[in-house]
C-alpha distance (Angstrom), angle and dihedral (degrees) to the residues before:
residue distance angle dihedral
X1 . . .
X2 3.83 . .
X3 3.81 102.7 .
X4 3.78 123.0 158.3
X5 3.79 116.2 -124.1
X6 3.80 86.6 -131.0
X7 3.83 93.1 62.2
X8 3.81 120.5 98.5
X9 3.80 113.0 -140.9
X10 3.78 123.2 175.8
X11 3.81 112.1 -127.4
X12 3.82 90.9 -125.7
X13 3.82 93.0 58.7
X14 3.82 114.6 107.1
X15 3.80 115.3 -137.8
X16 3.78 128.7 177.9
X17 3.79 114.7 -119.4
X18 3.81 96.5 -106.6
X19 3.81 99.6 45.0
X20 3.83 114.4 131.3
X21 3.80 118.5 -146.7
X22 3.79 123.7 -176.0
X23 3.81 130.1 -149.4
X24 3.81 122.7 -63.9
X25 3.79 94.4 17.9
X26 3.80 118.3 142.5
X27 3.81 120.2 -152.2
X28 3.79 114.8 -175.7
X29 3.80 131.6 -153.4
X30 3.81 118.4 -75.8
X31 3.81 91.5 30.2
X32 3.82 116.5 133.1
X33 3.83 119.6 -165.8
X34 3.79 121.0 -171.4
X35 3.77 132.3 -137.4
X36 3.79 121.7 -65.7
X37 3.79 95.2 15.8
X38 3.81 119.7 144.4
X39 3.80 125.9 -156.9
X40 3.78 115.0 -169.1
X41 3.81 123.4 -154.0
X42 3.79 121.1 -46.5
X43 3.81 100.2 11.0
X44 3.83 117.9 154.3
X45 3.81 121.7 -157.4
X46 3.79 118.5 173.2
X47 3.81 142.7 152.2
X48 3.78 126.7 39.1
X49 3.78 92.2 -30.0
X50 3.80 128.9 157.4
X51 3.79 122.9 -169.8
X52 3.78 118.8 -170.6
X53 3.78 126.2 -145.9
X54 3.82 130.5 -47.0
X55 3.80 97.4 6.7
X56 3.80 117.8 155.8
X57 3.82 124.0 -153.5
X58 3.80 120.8 -172.5
X59 3.83 126.5 -151.6
X60 3.80 119.6 -48.2
X61 3.78 96.6 8.5
X62 3.83 112.3 153.5
X63 3.80 118.7 -159.0
X64 3.79 128.3 178.2
X65 3.79 97.0 11.5
X66 3.83 118.1 149.8
X67 3.81 117.9 -74.3
X68 3.78 121.1 -102.1
X69 3.79 90.9 -119.0
X70 3.80 121.6 124.1
X71 3.82 92.0 -145.7
X72 3.81 93.8 57.5
X73 3.80 111.5 114.3
X74 3.78 102.2 178.9
X75 3.80 97.6 -81.0
X76 3.84 114.8 171.0
X77 3.79 96.5 -102.9
X78 3.79 123.3 157.9
X79 3.79 149.3 -128.1
X80 3.81 115.8 -151.3
X81 3.80 120.5 -172.6
X82 3.79 127.6 -178.3
X83 3.81 131.1 -148.4
X84 3.80 136.8 -53.4
X85 3.78 98.3 10.5
X86 3.80 123.8 151.9
X87 3.80 121.8 -145.9
X88 3.79 111.6 -170.5
X89 3.79 126.6 -156.4
X90 3.82 118.1 -41.6
X91 3.81 97.0 -1.0
X92 3.82 112.9 157.5
X93 3.81 126.8 -156.7
X94 3.82 117.9 -177.0
X95 3.78 124.7 -154.9
X96 3.81 123.1 -115.8
X97 3.79 132.9 -89.4
X98 3.77 134.4 -136.3
X99 3.81 88.8 -108.3
X100 3.81 88.3 80.5
X101 3.80 134.8 13.4
X102 3.80 90.2 -46.4
X103 3.81 90.7 -118.5
X104 3.79 133.9 103.8
X105 3.80 104.3 -157.8
X106 3.81 133.9 -165.8
X107 3.79 120.1 -177.8
X108 3.80 129.7 -153.3
X109 3.81 134.6 -49.8
X110 3.80 96.1 7.4
X111 3.81 119.8 155.4
X112 3.79 115.9 -152.3
X113 3.80 112.2 -174.2
X114 3.79 127.9 -147.7
X115 3.77 118.9 -50.9
X116 3.79 97.1 4.7
X117 3.80 119.8 143.7
X118 3.81 132.8 -148.5
X119 3.80 110.8 -162.8
X120 3.79 127.2 -145.3
X121 3.81 120.1 -67.1
X122 3.81 93.2 12.8
X123 3.79 121.1 148.0
X124 3.81 118.0 -151.1
X125 3.78 114.7 -175.6
X126 3.82 124.7 -156.1
X127 3.82 129.0 -51.0
X128 3.79 96.6 14.2
X129 3.82 118.5 159.2
X130 3.81 123.3 -159.1
X131 3.79 119.7 -171.3
X132 3.79 122.6 -143.6
X133 3.81 115.4 -53.0
X134 3.79 96.8 3.3
X135 3.82 107.7 162.4
X136 3.79 124.4 -161.0
X137 3.78 121.3 -176.6
X138 3.78 126.3 -137.5
X139 3.82 124.0 -60.0
X140 3.83 94.4 17.4
X141 3.81 116.7 152.1
X142 3.81 114.2 -150.9
X143 3.78 112.8 -170.1
X144 3.79 125.1 -145.6
X145 3.79 122.7 -67.5
X146 3.81 96.5 17.9
X147 3.81 119.4 152.2
X148 3.81 119.6 -160.6
X149 3.78 118.6 -175.1
X150 3.79 128.5 -140.5
X151 3.77 120.1 -57.0
X152 3.80 96.3 8.0
X153 3.81 113.1 147.4
X154 3.80 127.0 -159.1
X155 3.81 127.6 -156.0
X156 3.83 117.1 -125.8
X157 3.82 117.9 -90.1
X158 3.80 92.8 24.8
X159 3.81 124.1 140.2
X160 3.81 119.9 -142.5
X161 3.80 109.0 -158.3
X162 3.78 127.1 -131.5
X163 3.82 117.3 -72.5
X164 3.80 92.3 0.4
X165 3.80 118.4 155.0
X166 3.81 119.2 -146.9
X167 3.79 120.1 -164.7
X168 3.78 125.0 -130.2
X169 3.83 119.1 -78.9
X170 3.79 90.5 11.1
X171 3.81 117.8 156.4
X172 3.81 108.6 -142.4
X173 3.81 115.9 -165.4
X174 3.82 99.9 151.4
X175 3.78 134.8 47.6
X176 3.80 114.1 -73.6
X177 3.83 113.2 -132.9
X178 3.80 117.2 -123.9
X179 3.81 119.2 -98.3
X180 3.81 93.9 16.4
X181 3.81 136.5 119.4
X182 3.80 111.0 -127.6
X183 3.79 126.1 -176.6
X184 3.79 143.6 143.0
X185 3.78 140.4 67.2
X186 2.94 103.2 -61.8
X187 3.77 92.5 22.1
X188 3.78 124.6 -123.5
X189 3.78 137.5 173.9
X190 3.81 111.0 -90.8
X191 3.81 104.8 176.0
X192 3.79 143.2 -44.5
X193 3.81 117.8 -62.4
X194 3.80 93.0 -115.8
X195 3.82 94.2 163.4
X196 3.79 92.2 51.8
X197 3.79 91.7 45.8
X198 3.80 92.1 53.1
X199 3.80 92.2 46.6
X200 3.79 88.5 52.3
X201 3.81 90.1 55.3
X202 3.82 96.9 -109.3
X203 3.80 110.6 162.8
X204 3.79 117.8 -105.4
X205 3.81 93.3 -121.5
X206 3.82 89.0 55.3
X207 3.81 90.6 51.2
X208 3.82 90.0 50.9
X209 3.81 89.9 50.4
X210 3.80 89.6 49.2
X211 3.82 89.7 52.6
X212 3.81 90.5 52.3
X213 3.80 90.5 48.9
X214 3.81 91.2 49.2
X215 3.81 92.5 53.0
X216 3.77 91.5 47.1
X217 3.81 95.3 47.9
X218 3.81 100.8 37.5
X219 3.80 109.2 21.6
X220 3.82 107.3 43.2
X221 3.80 96.5 68.4
X222 3.80 93.9 -130.2
X223 3.83 125.3 134.3
X224 3.78 107.2 -81.6
X225 3.79 94.7 -135.7
X226 3.81 91.0 57.5
X227 3.80 92.0 49.5
X228 3.81 92.2 49.2
X229 3.81 90.5 48.5
X230 3.82 89.8 55.7
X231 3.80 95.8 43.6
X232 3.79 94.0 48.3
X233 3.82 90.0 56.1
X234 3.80 94.2 49.3
X235 3.79 124.5 92.0
X236 3.78 124.4 -136.5
X237 3.78 101.6 48.5
X238 3.82 112.4 130.5
X239 3.79 121.2 -119.0
X240 3.81 91.8 -101.5
X241 3.82 92.8 59.2
X242 3.79 91.3 48.5
X243 3.81 88.4 50.1
X244 3.82 88.7 53.0
X245 3.81 91.0 51.2
X246 3.81 91.5 49.1
X247 3.81 90.8 50.5
X248 3.81 91.6 51.3
X249 3.80 90.0 49.5
X250 3.81 90.9 51.3
X251 3.80 92.4 50.3
X252 3.79 91.5 49.5
X253 3.81 90.6 51.3
X254 3.80 91.7 54.1
X255 3.76 131.3 77.0
X256 3.83 120.4 -84.5
X257 3.82 89.1 -5.3
X258 3.81 92.6 -57.8
X259 3.80 116.4 113.6
X260 3.81 93.8 -164.3
X261 3.80 90.0 55.7
X262 3.81 87.7 70.9
X263 3.83 88.9 59.2
X264 3.78 93.8 51.5
X265 3.79 117.2 130.9
X266 3.77 116.3 -133.6
X267 3.80 116.6 -117.9
X268 3.79 114.4 -111.3
X269 3.79 114.6 -99.1
């Protein structure tokens, strides 16, 4: 185990045998770090935090620190992180609260660039990329394959759909549909994420169907509910288009265009 003598590691922390820890790191009790993980200088990991295998954290990363929530009273909430994630300089990941599942969760093979922030109770699925200084508020669900460019900011309780692409400096206050490019202030859907779809191995005929669906939903100027009613009754749409329609329905059923807002627990009086 390659551990700097200048690191501070609580005796109750559980570290795999080949973990590397640089100088000035602090690892608190109840932290579990899996095999092949590397912590560069000045990393802080505290709370009930579990890191899987082969994660890399660069200087001044903070994981599992208390949530920025005024109702938090030190409850034993968690941070659970999968395998092969990269946390660049000054990334912060806050643990969950009792307002949700009590868990902030990050999946596998995510790449969080410098200065990005994952708020309490967020759920990042696999293969998510955050550019520099991306900020996501509490209770945000980011589906697999999402790319968010530098400086984008996401309102709490928002859902970011699978393989969505969010432009730099975009302000996101409503759910982002899967497979779409979203950018602007305020944000709006610009087109389908054809490059991301191809990189994910989506068949060309599915991408063409997605393009037809996009034009029909966003470019014809008709009420969205009417268009979705028609499309849901039609045969021949691939699974991905039906998934898009279901996501749009869920967003419309939520509050302020955010499905997860409808699940929000009220704070105690």
